VMD Tcl script that draws the C-alpha trace (Angstrom):
set ca {
  {6.97 109.78 -28.24}
  {6.54 106.01 -27.83}
  {2.86 106.27 -28.81}
  {3.75 108.30 -31.91}
  {6.31 105.70 -33.04}
  {3.81 102.91 -32.44}
  {1.21 104.62 -34.64}
  {3.78 105.16 -37.40}
  {4.83 101.49 -37.37}
  {1.19 100.39 -37.33}
  {0.50 102.50 -40.40}
  {3.49 100.94 -42.16}
  {2.30 97.45 -41.32}
  {-1.13 98.24 -42.72}
  {0.50 99.52 -45.89}
  {2.34 96.21 -46.29}
  {-0.82 94.20 -45.75}
  {-2.77 96.34 -48.22}
  {-0.11 95.83 -50.87}
  {2.10 98.82 -50.30}
  {4.96 96.61 -51.46}
  {8.49 97.96 -51.83}
  {7.66 101.48 -50.66}
  {6.35 100.31 -47.31}
  {9.29 97.93 -46.90}
  {11.68 100.83 -47.54}
  {9.92 102.88 -44.88}
  {10.29 100.06 -42.35}
  {13.96 99.60 -43.26}
  {14.65 103.31 -42.75}
  {12.83 103.25 -39.41}
  {14.83 100.28 -38.01}
  {18.04 102.24 -37.19}
  {15.91 104.93 -35.55}
  {14.23 102.30 -33.35}
  {17.60 100.85 -32.34}
  {18.80 104.32 -31.42}
  {15.65 104.99 -29.40}
  {16.04 101.66 -27.57}
  {19.62 102.65 -26.68}
  {18.39 106.00 -25.36}
  {15.64 104.27 -23.39}
  {18.21 101.83 -21.95}
  {20.51 104.66 -20.80}
  {17.55 106.47 -19.27}
  {16.50 103.28 -17.47}
  {20.01 102.76 -16.11}
  {20.10 106.34 -14.85}
  {16.71 105.88 -13.23}
  {17.90 102.72 -11.47}
  {20.97 104.58 -10.14}
  {18.73 107.42 -8.91}
  {16.42 104.97 -7.16}
  {19.35 103.16 -5.56}
  {20.68 106.44 -4.18}
  {17.22 107.50 -3.05}
  {16.23 104.12 -1.65}
  {19.14 101.69 -1.17}
  {18.13 98.03 -1.07}
  {14.76 98.84 -2.63}
  {14.62 95.33 -4.09}
  {14.58 93.83 -0.57}
  {12.95 96.40 1.69}
  {9.33 97.51 1.22}
  {9.47 100.42 3.66}
  {11.61 103.34 4.75}
  {11.33 104.23 8.43}
  {13.28 106.98 10.23}
  {11.92 106.14 13.67}
  {12.83 102.56 14.59}
  {15.70 100.12 14.13}
  {13.63 96.94 14.00}
  {10.75 97.35 11.52}
  {10.84 94.12 9.49}
  {8.84 91.60 11.53}
  {6.40 90.96 8.66}
  {8.91 91.08 5.79}
  {9.79 87.83 4.03}
  {13.49 86.97 4.11}
  {14.98 85.19 1.06}
  {16.35 81.68 1.51}
  {19.73 82.88 0.29}
  {21.17 86.28 -0.48}
  {24.69 87.26 -1.55}
  {26.01 90.40 0.17}
  {28.68 92.18 -1.85}
  {31.51 93.16 0.53}
  {33.63 94.98 -2.01}
  {34.07 98.72 -1.65}
  {34.05 98.43 2.14}
  {35.57 100.62 4.84}
  {36.23 99.49 8.40}
  {33.88 101.40 10.75}
  {36.79 102.09 13.08}
  {40.58 101.84 12.82}
  {40.65 100.18 16.23}
  {41.26 96.43 16.27}
  {40.40 95.28 19.78}
  {37.10 93.44 20.20}
  {35.80 93.69 23.77}
  {32.56 91.71 23.43}
  {31.57 89.22 20.77}
  {28.26 88.48 19.09}
  {26.06 85.90 20.86}
  {24.44 85.05 24.16}
  {25.75 86.85 27.26}
  {25.46 84.70 30.35}
  {26.19 87.63 32.64}
  {23.29 89.72 31.32}
  {21.14 86.75 30.27}
  {20.39 88.17 26.87}
  {21.54 87.98 23.28}
  {24.27 90.41 22.20}
  {23.23 91.22 18.65}
  {26.41 93.00 17.62}
  {30.11 93.32 18.21}
  {31.77 95.73 20.65}
  {35.02 97.33 19.50}
  {37.15 99.41 21.85}
  {37.29 103.10 20.88}
  {38.08 106.32 22.68}
  {35.61 109.15 23.09}
  {35.99 111.33 20.00}
  {37.42 108.63 17.70}
  {36.03 108.90 14.16}
  {33.46 106.28 13.14}
  {33.04 105.59 9.41}
  {30.28 104.27 7.11}
  {31.05 100.65 6.23}
  {29.62 100.86 2.67}
  {27.84 103.33 0.41}
  {24.28 103.87 1.58}
  {21.60 106.15 2.96}
  {21.18 107.21 6.58}
  {17.91 105.74 7.80}
  {17.98 106.59 11.51}
  {19.85 109.20 13.57}
  {18.67 109.07 17.17}
  {19.49 109.25 20.86}
  {17.85 106.74 23.23}
  {18.96 108.60 26.30}
  {21.63 108.52 28.93}
  {21.28 104.91 30.19}
  {19.12 103.23 27.53}
  {20.00 100.98 24.63}
  {22.24 102.31 21.90}
  {22.51 105.83 23.30}
  {23.36 108.07 20.35}
  {23.28 105.86 17.27}
  {23.09 105.75 13.47}
  {21.48 103.19 11.14}
  {22.57 102.99 7.49}
  {20.87 101.01 4.73}
  {23.47 100.07 2.14}
  {23.29 99.46 -1.59}
  {24.33 95.82 -1.03}
  {21.17 95.11 1.02}
  {22.90 95.19 4.39}
  {21.97 97.53 7.23}
  {24.60 98.55 9.78}
  {24.08 100.06 13.23}
  {26.61 102.18 15.12}
  {25.84 102.61 18.82}
  {27.07 104.53 21.89}
  {28.33 107.51 19.85}
  {29.21 110.80 21.49}
  {28.20 112.86 18.45}
  {26.33 112.45 15.16}
  {28.03 113.75 12.00}
  {25.20 112.95 9.57}
  {21.47 113.59 9.22}
  {18.60 111.29 8.28}
  {18.06 110.61 4.54}
  {21.58 111.75 3.70}
  {23.44 109.59 1.18}
  {26.94 108.68 2.36}
  {29.93 107.01 0.79}
  {31.99 104.16 2.17}
  {34.56 105.56 4.61}
  {32.69 108.82 5.21}
  {32.70 109.95 8.88}
  {29.24 109.45 10.40}
  {29.90 109.98 14.11}
  {32.35 110.08 16.98}
  {33.04 107.27 19.42}
  {31.50 107.58 22.86}
  {29.98 106.03 25.95}
  {26.30 106.95 25.66}
  {23.35 104.69 26.40}
  {23.65 101.35 28.18}
  {27.44 101.21 28.16}
  {30.11 100.48 30.76}
  {32.94 102.21 28.92}
  {33.81 103.88 25.59}
  {33.25 101.47 22.69}
  {31.50 101.10 19.35}
  {28.56 98.71 19.28}
  {28.45 97.55 15.65}
  {25.62 95.49 14.16}
  {25.14 93.99 10.71}
  {21.59 93.03 9.68}
  {19.74 91.77 6.61}
  {16.05 92.66 6.67}
  {16.24 92.71 10.46}
  {18.07 89.37 10.74}
  {21.12 89.76 12.98}
  {24.37 88.55 11.40}
  {27.59 88.07 13.34}
  {29.77 91.00 12.15}
  {32.85 88.76 12.44}
  {31.50 86.68 9.55}
  {31.90 89.78 7.38}
  {34.53 91.99 9.05}
  {37.98 91.01 10.33}
  {38.72 93.79 12.82}
  {42.19 92.57 13.94}
  {43.38 92.61 10.31}
  {41.22 95.59 9.28}
  {39.73 93.74 6.33}
  {36.61 91.91 5.19}
  {36.41 88.13 5.16}
  {35.98 87.95 1.37}
  {34.50 89.63 -1.69}
  {31.05 88.51 -0.62}
  {29.11 86.74 2.11}
  {26.15 84.45 1.43}
  {23.26 84.65 3.87}
  {21.27 81.44 4.37}
  {17.85 81.34 6.02}
  {17.43 78.64 8.70}
  {15.64 76.41 6.15}
  {18.33 76.92 3.51}
  {21.06 76.34 6.11}
  {19.62 72.95 7.01}
  {19.51 71.88 3.37}
  {22.98 73.18 2.57}
  {24.51 71.68 5.72}
  {22.93 68.31 4.99}
  {24.25 68.35 1.43}
  {27.77 69.11 2.70}
  {27.59 66.30 5.25}
  {26.44 63.83 2.60}
  {29.46 64.76 0.49}
  {31.73 64.37 3.49}
  {32.65 68.06 3.47}
  {33.08 70.33 6.48}
  {30.05 72.39 7.45}
  {30.90 76.07 8.18}
  {30.24 77.04 11.78}
  {27.59 79.62 10.90}
  {25.69 77.06 8.79}
  {25.65 74.18 11.26}
  {22.09 73.75 12.52}
  {21.88 71.64 15.69}
  {19.01 70.14 17.67}
  {18.51 68.74 21.15}
  {16.05 65.92 21.87}
  {13.93 66.71 24.93}
  {14.29 64.31 27.86}
  {12.32 63.85 31.08}
  {12.61 66.92 33.33}
  {13.91 69.25 30.60}
  {12.78 72.85 30.47}
  {13.64 75.74 28.19}
  {15.68 77.19 31.06}
  {17.78 74.01 31.36}
  {18.36 73.81 27.60}
  {19.23 77.51 27.56}
  {21.79 77.02 30.30}
  {23.21 73.84 28.73}
  {23.99 75.43 25.36}
  {24.45 79.09 26.30}
  {21.45 80.26 24.25}
  {18.86 82.67 25.61}
  {15.31 81.42 26.16}
  {13.97 84.11 23.81}
  {16.36 82.89 21.10}
  {15.21 79.29 21.62}
  {11.63 80.45 21.27}
  {12.45 82.35 18.08}
  {14.36 79.44 16.53}
  {11.57 76.97 17.30}
  {8.54 79.24 16.88}
  {7.31 78.53 20.40}
  {6.45 80.54 23.52}
  {8.04 80.57 26.96}
  {4.89 78.90 28.28}
  {5.00 76.07 25.72}
  {5.06 72.62 27.33}
  {7.94 70.53 25.98}
  {7.20 66.96 24.86}
  {9.47 63.98 25.42}
  {11.44 63.34 22.26}
  {10.70 66.81 20.85}
  {13.55 68.29 18.81}
  {14.57 71.77 19.98}
  {16.85 73.74 17.70}
  {19.57 75.59 19.63}
  {21.88 76.83 16.83}
}
mol new
graphics top color blue
foreach p $ca { graphics top sphere $p radius 0.5 }
foreach p [lrange $ca 0 end-1] q [lrange $ca 1 end] { graphics top cylinder $p $q radius 0.2 }
display resetview
């Protein structure tokens, strides 16, 4: 159809050039409303196609792959410096308000806790936080990891993980709406009691769920949340400091200057950050020899 219209317009243009005069101009004038109508139809079709793609492949503008096997599949994917996550249209994943373990380094287990634990009872309904598509439905076994869990990729670019479930209520590649039941609370996997392990991630980057969700008040922290990459955080924090404004806790990048006798283990213990996290933040290895005066990022 588009090719046919193009040929018609080309013929009209030739007629004008060859001296077709008023007749050719009249033909072009009559064709103009038709073209506007066709553009409107094309626009509606494009919008419908975008909606279909969003439902089929949420976050397709950010994520290059769709994987039903693994949670963490984005090691080689570039993360934007900043990204605004729309928090409107949310549902709390559980009606329970009690947080039993926060996001961050766990001294007791000597590892990073990449989510938030919320107290639930076995059989409590767990809900999808936003509209999205079920990417992973799996069971890691009786005493391993998440146990029974679900991963959802949402239309707003976020991925959420729901761990230690007793039962799945959805299947992979199913599109779900915000507030739709996706599982039942449980105590499966590496868990010491019934609770929901809830993670929020952007292209594999762990975000503290408390920056987005206020469980005690059963609400979100705002209409949106802006993610900053480490580089963008440094720039934004510096700009705020120069203006004499307060730097938000999650944006405050801090460094430690290495002194004589310092090791990654000592720095880890001093600031409550795991050695693996220090390595990730500084792009170094556990075997890297620290230099006197070297700046080590710890937040």
